N, C-alpha and C positions, 0 to 999 in steps of 0.2 A: 724776288730779290730781298725777301725778309731775312734779316740776320738770324743765324742759327748758332747754337752753342755747341762746340766740339767737346766730346767727352772721352774718357778712357784713353785708349792707345792713340786715337786721333789727336787729342789734345796734347799728348806728349810730342807729337811731330810738329804741329802747327801752332800751338798755344791754345789757351782756353778763353780767349775773348770772342764774343759773337761776331760773325761775319757771314755775308751771303754765300751760297753754294759756289758761285763762280769764283769767289776769292778763295774758298777752301780748296777747290781744284787747282787753282793757280799756285797756292802755297805748297801743296803736295808735290806738284811738278817741279817747283823750285828745289825742294828738298831732294827729290829723285835725281835731278840734274847735278846739283851741288855735290852729291855723294856718289856720282857715277854708278847708279843702280840700274840703268837701262841695259838690258842684255846686249852684248856686242854683236852676236850672230843674228838675233831676232829682235829688232828694236821695239816690237809690240809687247815684249815681255819685260817685267820689272822684277829684278832680283832683290829679294827682301833682306834687309839688314835686321838687327834685333828689334828696332822700333816698328818697322814695317811687317815683320813676322808676327808681332803681336796684333797688328791690324788685320792682316790677311789670314792668319792662322795656318800659313804654309810658306814654303821657301821662295815661291815664284808665282806671280799672277800676271794676267794680261792687262793691258791698259783699258780694255773694254770691261773688265770686272771691277775696276777701281771704284766706280760709282756705287756698286752693290755694297762693297765693304765700307765706304765712307758713310753711306746712308744710315748704317746701323749705329753710328756714333754721332749723329747730329740730333739735337733736341730743340 
């Protein structure tokens, strides 16, 4: 539960203040829900907007890949 510092594209989505991983995940899901980025046909997939595309490096990612992309941008 140690606070970690978001960097790069992750900081552009959730801010740059230190927070625990659980809060990082919660903030990302709030962003996804607020912007209706969950795929309508397959709810496990996240459709990337410009900010998420910078984080994922592709147009769509599964919710199971989310942790992999987030970990690269936490210090």
